C-alpha positions as protocol buffer text, in pm:
chain_id: "A"
residue {
  index: 1
  type: MET
  ca { x: 425 y: 131 z: 1 }
}
residue {
  index: 2
  type: ALA
  ca { x: 280 y: -164 z: 195 }
}
residue {
  index: 3
  type: ARG
  ca { x: 448 y: -29 z: 500 }
}
residue {
  index: 4
  type: GLU
  ca { x: 298 y: 326 z: 463 }
}
residue {
  index: 5
  type: ASN
  ca { x: -41 y: 167 z: 401 }
}
residue {
  index: 6
  type: SER
  ca { x: -32 y: -39 z: 728 }
}
residue {
  index: 7
  type: ALA
  ca { x: 96 y: 256 z: 937 }
}
residue {
  index: 8
  type: THR
  ca { x: -182 y: 466 z: 787 }
}
residue {
  index: 9
  type: LYS
  ca { x: -435 y: 185 z: 879 }
}
residue {
  index: 10
  type: TRP
  ca { x: -313 y: 179 z: 1251 }
}
residue {
  index: 11
  type: LEU
  ca { x: -344 y: 568 z: 1244 }
}
residue {
  index: 12
  type: GLU
  ca { x: -701 y: 570 z: 1107 }
}
residue {
  index: 13
  type: THR
  ca { x: -822 y: 294 z: 1312 }
}
residue {
  index: 14
  type: GLY
  ca { x: -664 y: 444 z: 1626 }
}
residue {
  index: 15
  type: TYR
  ca { x: -808 y: 782 z: 1527 }
}
residue {
  index: 16
  type: SER
  ca { x: -1161 y: 647 z: 1513 }
}
residue {
  index: 17
  type: ILE
  ca { x: -1126 y: 449 z: 1841 }
}
residue {
  index: 18
  type: PHE
  ca { x: -973 y: 754 z: 2016 }
}
residue {
  index: 19
  type: ALA
  ca { x: -1272 y: 961 z: 1891 }
}
residue {
  index: 20
  type: ARG
  ca { x: -1512 y: 707 z: 2037 }
}
residue {
  index: 21
  type: GLU
  ca { x: -1348 y: 596 z: 2357 }
}
residue {
  index: 22
  type: GLY
  ca { x: -1064 y: 843 z: 2434 }
}
residue {
  index: 23
  type: PRO
  ca { x: -707 y: 730 z: 2525 }
}
residue {
  index: 24
  type: ASP
  ca { x: -843 y: 432 z: 2731 }
}
residue {
  index: 25
  type: GLY
  ca { x: -969 y: 285 z: 2403 }
}
residue {
  index: 26
  type: ILE
  ca { x: -628 y: 286 z: 2250 }
}
residue {
  index: 27
  type: GLN
  ca { x: -511 y: -73 z: 2322 }
}
residue {
  index: 28
  type: ILE
  ca { x: -256 y: -219 z: 2073 }
}
residue {
  index: 29
  type: GLU
  ca { x: -406 y: -570 z: 2097 }
}
residue {
  index: 30
  type: LYS
  ca { x: -751 y: -444 z: 2014 }
}
residue {
  index: 31
  type: ILE
  ca { x: -638 y: -236 z: 1716 }
}
residue {
  index: 32
  type: ALA
  ca { x: -429 y: -518 z: 1582 }
}
residue {
  index: 33
  type: ARG
  ca { x: -727 y: -758 z: 1605 }
}
residue {
  index: 34
  type: LEU
  ca { x: -945 y: -510 z: 1416 }
}
residue {
  index: 35
  type: LEU
  ca { x: -670 y: -479 z: 1144 }
}
residue {
  index: 36
  type: ALA
  ca { x: -590 y: -842 z: 1148 }
}
residue {
  index: 37
  type: LEU
  ca { x: -226 y: -760 z: 1194 }
}
residue {
  index: 38
  type: ASN
  ca { x: 19 y: -868 z: 1441 }
}
residue {
  index: 39
  type: LYS
  ca { x: 86 y: -629 z: 1734 }
}
residue {
  index: 40
  type: SER
  ca { x: 444 y: -646 z: 1669 }
}
residue {
  index: 41
  type: SER
  ca { x: 387 y: -437 z: 1360 }
}
residue {
  index: 42
  type: PHE
  ca { x: 274 y: -149 z: 1578 }
}
residue {
  index: 43
  type: TYR
  ca { x: 605 y: -134 z: 1747 }
}
residue {
  index: 44
  type: HIS
  ca { x: 783 y: -160 z: 1414 }
}
residue {
  index: 45
  type: TYR
  ca { x: 598 y: 147 z: 1278 }
}
residue {
  index: 46
  type: PHE
  ca { x: 553 y: 354 z: 1601 }
}
residue {
  index: 47
  type: GLY
  ca { x: 790 y: 227 z: 1865 }
}
residue {
  index: 48
  type: THR
  ca { x: 587 y: 356 z: 2162 }
}
residue {
  index: 49
  type: LEU
  ca { x: 230 y: 441 z: 2257 }
}
residue {
  index: 50
  type: GLU
  ca { x: 361 y: 802 z: 2313 }
}
residue {
  index: 51
  type: ILE
  ca { x: 487 y: 828 z: 1954 }
}
residue {
  index: 52
  type: PHE
  ca { x: 157 y: 692 z: 1840 }
}
residue {
  index: 53
  type: TYR
  ca { x: -27 y: 953 z: 2039 }
}
residue {
  index: 54
  type: GLU
  ca { x: 180 y: 1232 z: 1879 }
}
residue {
  index: 55
  type: LEU
  ca { x: 113 y: 1096 z: 1539 }
}
residue {
  index: 56
  type: LEU
  ca { x: -265 y: 1071 z: 1613 }
}
residue {
  index: 57
  type: VAL
  ca { x: -253 y: 1433 z: 1716 }
}
residue {
  index: 58
  type: GLN
  ca { x: -81 y: 1526 z: 1393 }
}
residue {
  index: 59
  type: HIS
  ca { x: -327 y: 1328 z: 1210 }
}
residue {
  index: 60
  type: HIS
  ca { x: -600 y: 1527 z: 1383 }
}
residue {
  index: 61
  type: TYR
  ca { x: -438 y: 1868 z: 1272 }
}
residue {
  index: 62
  type: ASN
  ca { x: -462 y: 1750 z: 917 }
}
residue {
  index: 63
  type: ARG
  ca { x: -834 y: 1650 z: 976 }
}
residue {
  index: 64
  type: ILE
  ca { x: -908 y: 1975 z: 1138 }
}
residue {
  index: 65
  type: ASP
  ca { x: -746 y: 2158 z: 837 }
}
residue {
  index: 66
  type: MET
  ca { x: -977 y: 1972 z: 606 }
}
residue {
  index: 67
  type: ALA
  ca { x: -1281 y: 2064 z: 810 }
}
residue {
  index: 68
  type: MET
  ca { x: -1191 y: 2429 z: 829 }
}
residue {
  index: 69
  type: LYS
  ca { x: -1133 y: 2428 z: 461 }
}
residue {
  index: 70
  type: ASP
  ca { x: -1482 y: 2303 z: 404 }
}
residue {
  index: 71
  type: ALA
  ca { x: -1607 y: 2549 z: 667 }
}
residue {
  index: 72
  type: GLN
  ca { x: -1474 y: 2836 z: 434 }
}
residue {
  index: 73
  type: GLU
  ca { x: -1776 y: 2769 z: 211 }
}
residue {
  index: 74
  type: ALA
  ca { x: -2033 y: 2835 z: 476 }
}
residue {
  index: 75
  type: ARG
  ca { x: -2229 y: 3160 z: 441 }
}
residue {
  index: 76
  type: ARG
  ca { x: -2438 y: 3106 z: 776 }
}
residue {
  index: 77
  type: LEU
  ca { x: -2368 y: 2928 z: 1099 }
}
residue {
  index: 78
  type: ASP
  ca { x: -2708 y: 2758 z: 1078 }
}
residue {
  index: 79
  type: PRO
  ca { x: -2730 y: 2533 z: 872 }
}
residue {
  index: 80
  type: ASP
  ca { x: -2418 y: 2563 z: 659 }
}
residue {
  index: 81
  type: TYR
  ca { x: -2150 y: 2552 z: 925 }
}
residue {
  index: 82
  type: LEU
  ca { x: -2346 y: 2298 z: 1132 }
}
residue {
  index: 83
  type: GLU
  ca { x: -2372 y: 2072 z: 834 }
}
residue {
  index: 84
  type: ILE
  ca { x: -2006 y: 2080 z: 787 }
}
residue {
  index: 85
  type: VAL
  ca { x: -1949 y: 1996 z: 1158 }
}
residue {
  index: 86
  type: VAL
  ca { x: -2183 y: 1689 z: 1115 }
}
residue {
  index: 87
  type: LYS
  ca { x: -1997 y: 1589 z: 790 }
}
residue {
  index: 88
  type: HIS
  ca { x: -1661 y: 1592 z: 997 }
}
residue {
  index: 89
  type: LYS
  ca { x: -1825 y: 1420 z: 1305 }
}
residue {
  index: 90
  type: VAL
  ca { x: -1533 y: 1184 z: 1381 }
}
residue {
  index: 91
  type: THR
  ca { x: -1293 y: 1489 z: 1373 }
}
residue {
  index: 92
  type: PHE
  ca { x: -1489 y: 1683 z: 1622 }
}
residue {
  index: 93
  type: MET
  ca { x: -1548 y: 1374 z: 1850 }
}
residue {
  index: 94
  type: PHE
  ca { x: -1166 y: 1334 z: 1854 }
}
residue {
  index: 95
  type: GLN
  ca { x: -1150 y: 1704 z: 1955 }
}
residue {
  index: 96
  type: MET
  ca { x: -1411 y: 1630 z: 2221 }
}
residue {
  index: 97
  type: GLN
  ca { x: -1190 y: 1348 z: 2362 }
}
residue {
  index: 98
  type: LEU
  ca { x: -882 y: 1576 z: 2368 }
}
residue {
  index: 99
  type: THR
  ca { x: -1096 y: 1826 z: 2564 }
}
residue {
  index: 100
  type: ARG
  ca { x: -1214 y: 1576 z: 2808 }
}
residue {
  index: 101
  type: HIS
  ca { x: -848 y: 1450 z: 2868 }
}
residue {
  index: 102
  type: LYS
  ca { x: -674 y: 1785 z: 2906 }
}
residue {
  index: 103
  type: ASN
  ca { x: -486 y: 1650 z: 3194 }
}
residue {
  index: 104
  type: ASN
  ca { x: -240 y: 1504 z: 2940 }
}
residue {
  index: 105
  type: ALA
  ca { x: -4 y: 1790 z: 2834 }
}
residue {
  index: 106
  type: LEU
  ca { x: 6 y: 1673 z: 2461 }
}
residue {
  index: 107
  type: PHE
  ca { x: -382 y: 1657 z: 2449 }
}
residue {
  index: 108
  type: SER
  ca { x: -419 y: 1999 z: 2626 }
}
residue {
  index: 109
  type: LYS
  ca { x: -179 y: 2168 z: 2384 }
}
residue {
  index: 110
  type: ALA
  ca { x: -370 y: 2017 z: 2072 }
}
residue {
  index: 111
  type: CYS
  ca { x: -705 y: 2099 z: 2220 }
}
residue {
  index: 112
  type: SER
  ca { x: -603 y: 2463 z: 2263 }
}
residue {
  index: 113
  type: ARG
  ca { x: -437 y: 2482 z: 1926 }
}
residue {
  index: 114
  type: VAL
  ca { x: -758 y: 2334 z: 1747 }
}
residue {
  index: 115
  type: ASN
  ca { x: -989 y: 2559 z: 1931 }
}
residue {
  index: 116
  type: GLN
  ca { x: -797 y: 2865 z: 1817 }
}
residue {
  index: 117
  type: LYS
  ca { x: -826 y: 2747 z: 1454 }
}
residue {
  index: 118
  type: MET
  ca { x: -1194 y: 2683 z: 1493 }
}
residue {
  index: 119
  type: ASP
  ca { x: -1249 y: 3010 z: 1659 }
}
residue {
  index: 120
  type: GLU
  ca { x: -1087 y: 3187 z: 1370 }
}
residue {
  index: 121
  type: SER
  ca { x: -1295 y: 3005 z: 1127 }
}
residue {
  index: 122
  type: ILE
  ca { x: -1642 y: 3058 z: 1290 }
}
residue {
  index: 123
  type: ILE
  ca { x: -1608 y: 3410 z: 1454 }
}
residue {
  index: 124
  type: LEU
  ca { x: -1779 y: 3596 z: 1169 }
}
residue {
  index: 125
  type: LEU
  ca { x: -2064 y: 3345 z: 1129 }
}
residue {
  index: 126
  type: TRP
  ca { x: -2100 y: 3314 z: 1505 }
}
residue {
  index: 127
  type: ASN
  ca { x: -2121 y: 3704 z: 1544 }
}
residue {
  index: 128
  type: LYS
  ca { x: -2370 y: 3722 z: 1249 }
}
residue {
  index: 129
  type: HIS
  ca { x: -2573 y: 3435 z: 1414 }
}
residue {
  index: 130
  type: LEU
  ca { x: -2589 y: 3606 z: 1754 }
}
residue {
  index: 131
  type: GLY
  ca { x: -2627 y: 3963 z: 1612 }
}
residue {
  index: 132
  type: VAL
  ca { x: -2305 y: 4083 z: 1788 }
}
residue {
  index: 133
  type: ILE
  ca { x: -2117 y: 4364 z: 1637 }
}
residue {
  index: 134
  type: ASP
  ca { x: -1774 y: 4481 z: 1747 }
}
residue {
  index: 135
  type: ASN
  ca { x: -1723 y: 4262 z: 2037 }
}
residue {
  index: 136
  type: ASP
  ca { x: -1515 y: 3955 z: 1925 }
}
residue {
  index: 137
  type: ASP
  ca { x: -1357 y: 3907 z: 2291 }
}
residue {
  index: 138
  type: LEU
  ca { x: -1709 y: 3877 z: 2453 }
}
residue {
  index: 139
  type: SER
  ca { x: -1834 y: 3675 z: 2163 }
}
residue {
  index: 140
  type: LEU
  ca { x: -1540 y: 3423 z: 2180 }
}
residue {
  index: 141
  type: LEU
  ca { x: -1584 y: 3392 z: 2558 }
}
residue {
  index: 142
  type: PHE
  ca { x: -1943 y: 3290 z: 2503 }
}
residue {
  index: 143
  type: LEU
  ca { x: -1848 y: 3055 z: 2216 }
}
residue {
  index: 144
  type: GLY
  ca { x: -1617 y: 2880 z: 2470 }
}
residue {
  index: 145
  type: PHE
  ca { x: -1893 y: 2825 z: 2705 }
}
residue {
  index: 146
  type: VAL
  ca { x: -2120 y: 2694 z: 2427 }
}
residue {
  index: 147
  type: ARG
  ca { x: -1831 y: 2470 z: 2291 }
}
residue {
  index: 148
  type: ASP
  ca { x: -1780 y: 2330 z: 2646 }
}
residue {
  index: 149
  type: SER
  ca { x: -2150 y: 2268 z: 2671 }
}
residue {
  index: 150
  type: PHE
  ca { x: -2130 y: 2073 z: 2342 }
}
residue {
  index: 151
  type: TYR
  ca { x: -1821 y: 1865 z: 2452 }
}
residue {
  index: 152
  type: ALA
  ca { x: -1990 y: 1780 z: 2785 }
}
residue {
  index: 153
  type: ARG
  ca { x: -2331 y: 1669 z: 2616 }
}
residue {
  index: 154
  type: VAL
  ca { x: -2220 y: 1520 z: 2285 }
}
residue {
  index: 155
  type: SER
  ca { x: -2199 y: 1163 z: 2196 }
}
residue {
  index: 156
  type: PHE
  ca { x: -2178 y: 960 z: 1875 }
}
residue {
  index: 157
  type: GLU
  ca { x: -2543 y: 879 z: 1906 }
}
residue {
  index: 158
  type: ASN
  ca { x: -2680 y: 1234 z: 1948 }
}
residue {
  index: 159
  type: PHE
  ca { x: -2425 y: 1409 z: 1727 }
}
residue {
  index: 160
  type: ASN
  ca { x: -2647 y: 1530 z: 1449 }
}
residue {
  index: 161
  type: TYR
  ca { x: -2762 y: 1861 z: 1293 }
}
residue {
  index: 162
  type: TYR
  ca { x: -3075 y: 1865 z: 1516 }
}
residue {
  index: 163
  type: PHE
  ca { x: -2852 y: 1847 z: 1828 }
}
residue {
  index: 164
  type: LEU
  ca { x: -2622 y: 2127 z: 1697 }
}
residue {
  index: 165
  type: HIS
  ca { x: -2914 y: 2337 z: 1589 }
}
residue {
  index: 166
  type: GLU
  ca { x: -3069 y: 2325 z: 1944 }
}
residue {
  index: 167
  type: LEU
  ca { x: -2730 y: 2421 z: 2096 }
}
residue {
  index: 168
  type: VAL
  ca { x: -2675 y: 2731 z: 1872 }
}
residue {
  index: 169
  type: SER
  ca { x: -3046 y: 2830 z: 1882 }
}
residue {
  index: 170
  type: GLY
  ca { x: -3032 y: 2819 z: 2269 }
}
residue {
  index: 171
  type: ALA
  ca { x: -2714 y: 3041 z: 2265 }
}
residue {
  index: 172
  type: LYS
  ca { x: -2896 y: 3286 z: 2035 }
}
residue {
  index: 173
  type: ARG
  ca { x: -3196 y: 3295 z: 2264 }
}
residue {
  index: 174
  type: ILE
  ca { x: -2972 y: 3362 z: 2549 }
}
residue {
  index: 175
  type: VAL
  ca { x: -2814 y: 3672 z: 2380 }
}
residue {
  index: 176
  type: GLU
  ca { x: -3165 y: 3793 z: 2276 }
}
residue {
  index: 177
  type: GLU
  ca { x: -3293 y: 3756 z: 2623 }
}
residue {
  index: 178
  type: ILE
  ca { x: -2996 y: 3944 z: 2776 }
}
residue {
  index: 179
  type: ARG
  ca { x: -3043 y: 4215 z: 2512 }
}
residue {
  index: 180
  type: GLN
  ca { x: -3423 y: 4248 z: 2590 }
}
residue {
  index: 181
  type: ARG
  ca { x: -3347 y: 4267 z: 2969 }
}
residue {
  index: 182
  type: ARG
  ca { x: -3088 y: 4539 z: 2921 }
}
residue {
  index: 183
  type: ILE
  ca { x: -3350 y: 4738 z: 2710 }
}
residue {
  index: 184
  type: SER
  ca { x: -3608 y: 4691 z: 2978 }
}
residue {
  index: 185
  type: LEU
  ca { x: -3359 y: 4797 z: 3256 }
}
residue {
  index: 186
  type: ARG
  ca { x: -3259 y: 5105 z: 3066 }
}
residue {
  index: 187
  type: LYS
  ca { x: -3638 y: 5201 z: 3014 }
}
residue {
  index: 188
  type: PHE
  ca { x: -3705 y: 5143 z: 3389 }
}
residue {
  index: 189
  type: GLU
  ca { x: -3396 y: 5355 z: 3489 }
}
residue {
  index: 190
  type: THR
  ca { x: -3504 y: 5626 z: 3256 }
}
residue {
  index: 191
  type: VAL
  ca { x: -3873 y: 5632 z: 3406 }
}
residue {
  index: 192
  type: LYS
  ca { x: -3720 y: 5605 z: 3757 }
}
residue {
  index: 193
  type: SER
  ca { x: -3493 y: 5913 z: 3711 }
}
residue {
  index: 194
  type: PHE
  ca { x: -3798 y: 6135 z: 3634 }
}
């Protein structure tokens, strides 16, 4: 039991550090100091840093599953889904680090897998929020751009409901503006054809 608890402590601490600092923050000596453990216990539990990263990614899959389970309760994107995202801040920050470090094959694969899960969990709420009907492909493409903007701009300091609200409100304004311009263009073309 103590062995399992120590290994879990290594993973939990490593997960939090990765979420804040990315793979550069995963330093065995630093984690050992934080846990007040001998760094040799790391090698005892995990063997190599590569195995540790694989287990961190598996831990991330479990954390995302918990977040997506909570997301099933959301009735609206804003505020329901956004509040769930804030509740799972560390999980989403870990995902952000995976995104920023996609040059690593393990991280790239995990990033894609998790993004797909998130897309499946949010598409109905996203479409409803944007007022998009029967165009999931285009909607998901736009969601990818908004998500990339989120990952490029987010930090632990600004990750809160207000930040997320501004992001999704901006996305909605873009869709509404495009819709209005298309209507105006159609009216202009109709008038011009007379």
